[in-house]
Every structure is written in structure tokens, then in C-alpha cells.
TORSE-796937 format. One record per residue (C-alpha): residue in one letter; y, z, x; residue number from 1. Coordinates in steps of 0.25 Angstrom, whole numbers, plus 5000, padded with zeros to 4 digits. Layout:
// residues N
<residu A	Y Y	Z Z	X X	num NUM>;
...
***
This chain:
// residues 158
<residu M	Y 4934	Z 5109	X 4858	num 1>;
<residu N	Y 4925	Z 5115	X 4868	num 2>;
<residu Q	Y 4931	Z 5113	X 4882	num 3>;
<residu E	Y 4917	Z 5112	X 4888	num 4>;
<residu A	Y 4914	Z 5100	X 4880	num 5>;
<residu A	Y 4927	Z 5093	X 4881	num 6>;
<residu A	Y 4927	Z 5081	X 4891	num 7>;
<residu P	Y 4936	Z 5083	X 4903	num 8>;
<residu H	Y 4948	Z 5074	X 4903	num 9>;
<residu P	Y 4948	Z 5064	X 4915	num 10>;
<residu Q	Y 4959	Z 5067	X 4925	num 11>;
<residu L	Y 4965	Z 5058	X 4935	num 12>;
<residu G	Y 4965	Z 5064	X 4949	num 13>;
<residu H	Y 4980	Z 5060	X 4951	num 14>;
<residu P	Y 4992	Z 5058	X 4941	num 15>;
<residu I	Y 4996	Z 5044	X 4937	num 16>;
<residu R	Y 5011	Z 5043	X 4942	num 17>;
<residu N	Y 5020	Z 5033	X 4935	num 18>;
<residu F	Y 5034	Z 5029	X 4934	num 19>;
<residu S	Y 5041	Z 5018	X 4925	num 20>;
<residu V	Y 5055	Z 5014	X 4923	num 21>;
<residu L	Y 5063	Z 5002	X 4917	num 22>;
<residu L	Y 5073	Z 4995	X 4926	num 23>;
<residu S	Y 5083	Z 4984	X 4924	num 24>;
<residu P	Y 5079	Z 4970	X 4929	num 25>;
<residu T	Y 5090	Z 4970	X 4939	num 26>;
<residu S	Y 5090	Z 4971	X 4954	num 27>;
<residu R	Y 5096	Z 4985	X 4952	num 28>;
<residu G	Y 5083	Z 4988	X 4943	num 29>;
<residu A	Y 5074	Z 4983	X 4954	num 30>;
<residu R	Y 5080	Z 4992	X 4964	num 31>;
<residu L	Y 5080	Z 5004	X 4955	num 32>;
<residu A	Y 5065	Z 5001	X 4953	num 33>;
<residu R	Y 5062	Z 5002	X 4968	num 34>;
<residu L	Y 5070	Z 5014	X 4969	num 35>;
<residu L	Y 5064	Z 5021	X 4957	num 36>;
<residu A	Y 5050	Z 5017	X 4962	num 37>;
<residu V	Y 5053	Z 5023	X 4976	num 38>;
<residu E	Y 5057	Z 5036	X 4970	num 39>;
<residu Q	Y 5045	Z 5037	X 4961	num 40>;
<residu L	Y 5035	Z 5033	X 4972	num 41>;
<residu R	Y 5042	Z 5043	X 4982	num 42>;
<residu S	Y 5040	Z 5054	X 4971	num 43>;
<residu W	Y 5025	Z 5051	X 4970	num 44>;
<residu G	Y 5024	Z 5051	X 4985	num 45>;
<residu L	Y 5020	Z 5037	X 4986	num 46>;
<residu P	Y 5023	Z 5026	X 4996	num 47>;
<residu L	Y 5036	Z 5019	X 4994	num 48>;
<residu E	Y 5038	Z 5007	X 5002	num 49>;
<residu A	Y 5027	Z 4997	X 4997	num 50>;
<residu P	Y 5029	Z 5001	X 4982	num 51>;
<residu S	Y 5044	Z 5001	X 4982	num 52>;
<residu Q	Y 5044	Z 4987	X 4988	num 53>;
<residu I	Y 5034	Z 4983	X 4977	num 54>;
<residu V	Y 5043	Z 4989	X 4967	num 55>;
<residu A	Y 5056	Z 4982	X 4973	num 56>;
<residu E	Y 5049	Z 4968	X 4973	num 57>;
<residu L	Y 5043	Z 4969	X 4959	num 58>;
<residu A	Y 5056	Z 4975	X 4953	num 59>;
<residu A	Y 5065	Z 4964	X 4959	num 60>;
<residu N	Y 5055	Z 4954	X 4953	num 61>;
<residu A	Y 5056	Z 4961	X 4939	num 62>;
<residu A	Y 5072	Z 4961	X 4941	num 63>;
<residu T	Y 5072	Z 4947	X 4945	num 64>;
<residu H	Y 5061	Z 4939	X 4939	num 65>;
<residu G	Y 5057	Z 4948	X 4927	num 66>;
<residu R	Y 5072	Z 4950	X 4922	num 67>;
<residu I	Y 5076	Z 4949	X 4908	num 68>;
<residu P	Y 5090	Z 4955	X 4905	num 69>;
<residu G	Y 5089	Z 4967	X 4897	num 70>;
<residu R	Y 5074	Z 4969	X 4900	num 71>;
<residu D	Y 5070	Z 4980	X 4911	num 72>;
<residu F	Y 5058	Z 4980	X 4920	num 73>;
<residu R	Y 5049	Z 4992	X 4922	num 74>;
<residu L	Y 5044	Z 4998	X 4935	num 75>;
<residu T	Y 5032	Z 5006	X 4934	num 76>;
<residu L	Y 5025	Z 5014	X 4945	num 77>;
<residu Y	Y 5012	Z 5021	X 4943	num 78>;
<residu V	Y 5001	Z 5027	X 4953	num 79>;
<residu V	Y 4987	Z 5029	X 4949	num 80>;
<residu G	Y 4978	Z 5034	X 4960	num 81>;
<residu D	Y 4983	Z 5028	X 4973	num 82>;
<residu T	Y 4989	Z 5015	X 4966	num 83>;
<residu L	Y 5004	Z 5013	X 4963	num 84>;
<residu R	Y 5006	Z 5003	X 4953	num 85>;
<residu I	Y 5020	Z 4997	X 4952	num 86>;
<residu E	Y 5024	Z 4989	X 4940	num 87>;
<residu L	Y 5036	Z 4981	X 4936	num 88>;
<residu T	Y 5037	Z 4976	X 4922	num 89>;
<residu D	Y 5047	Z 4966	X 4918	num 90>;
<residu T	Y 5050	Z 4957	X 4906	num 91>;
<residu R	Y 5047	Z 4943	X 4911	num 92>;
<residu G	Y 5032	Z 4942	X 4909	num 93>;
<residu D	Y 5034	Z 4927	X 4909	num 94>;
<residu R	Y 5038	Z 4928	X 4924	num 95>;
<residu L	Y 5026	Z 4932	X 4932	num 96>;
<residu P	Y 5028	Z 4935	X 4947	num 97>;
<residu R	Y 5021	Z 4926	X 4957	num 98>;
<residu L	Y 5018	Z 4929	X 4971	num 99>;
<residu N	Y 5025	Z 4917	X 4979	num 100>;
<residu R	Y 5027	Z 4914	X 4994	num 101>;
<residu P	Y 5042	Z 4911	X 4995	num 102>;
<residu E	Y 5047	Z 4902	X 5006	num 103>;
<residu P	Y 5051	Z 4910	X 5018	num 104>;
<residu Q	Y 5066	Z 4908	X 5016	num 105>;
<residu A	Y 5066	Z 4912	X 5002	num 106>;
<residu D	Y 5075	Z 4924	X 4998	num 107>;
<residu S	Y 5065	Z 4929	X 4987	num 108>;
<residu G	Y 5051	Z 4928	X 4982	num 109>;
<residu R	Y 5044	Z 4938	X 4991	num 110>;
<residu G	Y 5043	Z 4950	X 4981	num 111>;
<residu L	Y 5029	Z 4948	X 4976	num 112>;
<residu L	Y 5025	Z 4945	X 4990	num 113>;
<residu I	Y 5030	Z 4959	X 4994	num 114>;
<residu V	Y 5023	Z 4965	X 4982	num 115>;
<residu D	Y 5010	Z 4958	X 4986	num 116>;
<residu A	Y 5011	Z 4963	X 5000	num 117>;
<residu L	Y 5013	Z 4977	X 4996	num 118>;
<residu A	Y 5005	Z 4980	X 4984	num 119>;
<residu D	Y 4990	Z 4981	X 4983	num 120>;
<residu R	Y 4990	Z 4974	X 4970	num 121>;
<residu W	Y 5000	Z 4967	X 4961	num 122>;
<residu G	Y 5001	Z 4959	X 4949	num 123>;
<residu V	Y 5007	Z 4955	X 4936	num 124>;
<residu T	Y 5003	Z 4960	X 4922	num 125>;
<residu S	Y 5009	Z 4955	X 4909	num 126>;
<residu A	Y 5015	Z 4965	X 4900	num 127>;
<residu L	Y 5020	Z 4965	X 4886	num 128>;
<residu P	Y 5028	Z 4952	X 4884	num 129>;
<residu P	Y 5037	Z 4949	X 4890	num 130>;
<residu R	Y 5034	Z 4959	X 4902	num 131>;
<residu K	Y 5025	Z 4958	X 4915	num 132>;
<residu T	Y 5022	Z 4969	X 4925	num 133>;
<residu V	Y 5021	Z 4966	X 4940	num 134>;
<residu W	Y 5013	Z 4977	X 4946	num 135>;
<residu A	Y 5009	Z 4981	X 4960	num 136>;
<residu E	Y 4999	Z 4992	X 4965	num 137>;
<residu V	Y 5000	Z 4999	X 4978	num 138>;
<residu T	Y 4990	Z 5009	X 4983	num 139>;
<residu V	Y 4998	Z 5021	X 4987	num 140>;
<residu G	Y 4986	Z 5030	X 4992	num 141>;
<residu G	Y 4993	Z 5043	X 4987	num 142>;
<residu P	Y 5006	Z 5050	X 4991	num 143>;
<residu V	Y 5012	Z 5048	X 5004	num 144>;
<residu T	Y 5018	Z 5059	X 5013	num 145>;
<residu H	Y 5028	Z 5050	X 5020	num 146>;
<residu R	Y 5039	Z 5042	X 5015	num 147>;
<residu G	Y 5037	Z 5027	X 5014	num 148>;
<residu D	Y 5027	Z 5017	X 5019	num 149>;
<residu H	Y 5025	Z 5007	X 5030	num 150>;
<residu R	Y 5026	Z 4993	X 5026	num 151>;
<residu P	Y 5012	Z 4987	X 5024	num 152>;
<residu I	Y 5006	Z 4975	X 5032	num 153>;
<residu G	Y 5011	Z 4963	X 5025	num 154>;
<residu W	Y 5025	Z 4968	X 5021	num 155>;
<residu I	Y 5034	Z 4957	X 5017	num 156>;
<residu S	Y 5049	Z 4959	X 5018	num 157>;
<residu E	Y 5059	Z 4950	X 5012	num 158>;
***
């Protein structure tokens, strides 16, 4: 083939970084999801605090509400441009998350409020039955040169 006549291949200005792992739907699996996400984000030079908190909340939900014994959940992280997408896929497509306002004295029920406060966007996508994927996107603006973030305005602590 004549190289002068060949069409150029489109090139991305930056690589698409991704990470995916299956974890057990237990509290130990949820903690491991957060730890693995922190290490992966650190290796990519990305902010840690908001994304790691989002992973912790979504993984806890997958282990608590999306649990079916013997069926793992999947954590997926990928970065395209300046957007980090966090996905947690579990095998309870019949149990969709809802953003609720719990009673002030309630011991639980604030996970999605935290995700909503920290993420730029989030939602739920149906996957192959019986799965669902809860996702959140965070604008990361490129690599950081310092460790950690400051808590954003609107931070909700339990």
C-alpha cells in the first residue's frame, strides 16, 4: 500500500487508563475495593479523597444490598480525558438504589447522599440480567502533584 495514500489513524491525546477486579460481596470485599482503588488512583497520580469515599460507599452498598452468596461484585475504574468513572456491578438488578433522606438519628442510609455530594454525576445502568451497575463520575483535571484532597463544600459525614 502506498503510505502517502493511506488514511492516518486517529490518535487519542492521552491514554485511557482502566482497572477492574472481582470482589466478594462482604464487608471485607468492600474494604478491599476501597484499598485497591486508592492504590490504583495513587499510581495514576489522581486525587484520592472524593473518589475513594465514593468507592467505599458504592462497595458497601454492593456488599449489603447487592449481595447474593457466591456471586461477586465488580469494581471498575477508568479515566477518559479529565473524567474518572467509578463503576460497581452487582448481581441484584432487581434492587435499584434510591436517594433517600434518612431520619437524623438513623444509623445508616446516607451512602448515596455522600456519593451525590462528591460526584459530578451518578446513576444506575441495567446490565445483563441479573446485574446492575451503579456508577459515578468525578472530574479529576489531570494528575496531582500533592497527596490527597481537601473536602469539598457540601461534604456529609456519618
